[in-house]
C-alpha positions as CSV (number, residue, x, y, z in Angstrom):
1,Q,83.7,150.9,-23.6
2,V,81.9,152.7,-26.4
3,Q,83.7,155.5,-28.2
4,L,81.9,158.3,-29.8
5,V,83.7,160.6,-32.2
6,E,82.2,163.8,-33.4
7,S,83.2,165.6,-36.5
8,G,81.9,168.3,-38.9
9,G,82.2,171.4,-36.6
10,G,83.8,174.6,-37.8
11,L,83.3,178.3,-38.5
12,V,80.3,179.3,-40.5
13,Q,78.6,182.6,-41.2
14,A,75.1,183.3,-39.8
15,G,72.5,181.8,-42.1
16,G,74.8,179.0,-43.1
17,S,74.7,175.2,-42.6
18,L,76.8,172.5,-41.1
19,R,76.4,168.8,-40.7
20,L,77.8,167.1,-37.6
21,S,78.5,163.4,-37.5
22,C,78.9,161.1,-34.5
23,A,80.6,157.8,-35.3
24,A,80.2,155.1,-32.7
25,S,82.6,152.2,-32.1
26,G,79.7,149.9,-31.4
27,N,76.4,149.1,-33.1
28,T,74.2,152.2,-32.7
29,A,71.2,149.9,-32.9
30,N,72.1,148.8,-29.4
31,F,71.4,152.3,-28.0
32,N,67.9,153.2,-27.0
33,A,68.6,156.8,-27.6
34,M,71.2,159.0,-29.2
35,G,71.4,162.7,-29.0
36,W,73.2,165.9,-29.5
37,Y,74.0,168.4,-26.7
38,R,75.8,171.7,-26.7
39,Q,77.5,173.9,-24.2
40,A,78.4,177.5,-24.7
41,P,81.0,179.2,-22.5
42,E,79.8,179.8,-18.9
43,T,76.5,178.0,-19.6
44,Q,75.1,174.6,-18.7
45,R,75.1,171.8,-21.2
46,E,71.7,171.6,-22.9
47,E,70.1,169.0,-25.1
48,V,69.6,169.9,-28.7
49,A,68.0,166.9,-30.2
50,N,67.5,163.2,-29.6
51,I,66.4,160.2,-31.6
52,N,65.3,156.7,-30.4
53,T,65.6,153.3,-32.0
54,M,62.2,153.8,-33.7
55,G,63.4,157.0,-35.3
56,R,61.3,159.2,-33.1
57,T,62.9,162.6,-32.7
58,N,62.7,165.5,-30.2
59,Y,64.2,168.9,-30.5
60,A,64.8,171.9,-28.3
61,N,62.5,174.8,-29.0
62,S,65.4,176.9,-30.0
63,V,66.4,174.7,-32.9
64,K,63.0,173.3,-34.1
65,G,62.6,173.8,-37.8
66,R,66.4,174.5,-38.3
67,F,68.1,171.3,-37.1
68,T,67.5,167.7,-38.1
69,I,68.8,164.7,-36.3
70,S,69.1,161.3,-38.0
71,R,70.8,158.0,-37.5
72,D,72.2,155.4,-39.9
73,N,72.7,152.2,-38.0
74,S,74.4,150.6,-41.0
75,K,77.2,153.1,-40.5
76,N,76.9,153.4,-36.7
77,T,76.6,157.1,-37.1
78,V,74.3,159.8,-36.0
79,Y,74.0,163.1,-37.8
80,L,72.9,166.6,-36.9
81,Q,72.0,168.8,-39.9
82,M,72.1,172.4,-38.9
83,S,70.7,175.1,-41.1
84,S,69.9,178.8,-40.7
85,L,72.6,179.0,-38.1
86,K,72.6,181.9,-35.6
87,A,75.3,183.4,-33.5
88,E,73.6,181.9,-30.4
89,D,74.2,178.4,-31.8
90,T,77.9,178.8,-31.1
91,A,78.9,176.1,-28.7
92,V,80.8,172.8,-28.3
93,Y,78.5,170.1,-29.6
94,Y,78.5,166.7,-27.9
95,C,77.1,163.4,-29.0
96,R,75.5,161.0,-26.4
97,A,74.4,157.4,-26.7
98,V,72.4,155.7,-24.0
99,R,71.4,152.1,-23.4
100,W,68.9,151.4,-20.7
101,A,68.8,147.6,-20.6
102,P,71.6,145.8,-19.0
103,P,74.4,146.2,-19.5
104,S,73.3,149.9,-19.4
105,S,75.6,152.6,-20.5
106,D,75.8,156.3,-20.9
107,N,78.4,157.4,-23.4
108,W,79.7,160.8,-24.4
109,G,81.9,162.1,-27.2
110,Q,84.7,164.6,-26.8
111,G,82.8,167.4,-28.6
112,T,83.2,169.5,-31.7
113,Q,83.3,173.2,-31.8
114,V,80.7,175.1,-33.9
115,T,81.2,178.9,-34.3
116,V,78.7,181.0,-36.1
117,S,79.9,184.5,-37.0
118,S,77.3,187.3,-37.2
């Protein structure tokens, strides 16, 4: 069972920056894709960004140009650098790691709260 532990959340003023980290108990190189999702109160969880084993990234339109996802397989960690934060970025942010080839797995972290004050 893979464990993902997020950290780096907190309270920040609008326009500020935060860097989230997701540490995996296993080798992140084994995951085909890793990503960050977020869920604000009374909304559905949405994908923020993802990165595959080749380093190819995708971003939600709402965060393009402000957020950067990266992975360091030597540290088994995925990062989300968030800049120019807005009040609407307030949410619980979750890390996800997916492996498609057998044994396939779909793993989620417990989440870290990000609150942006306006």
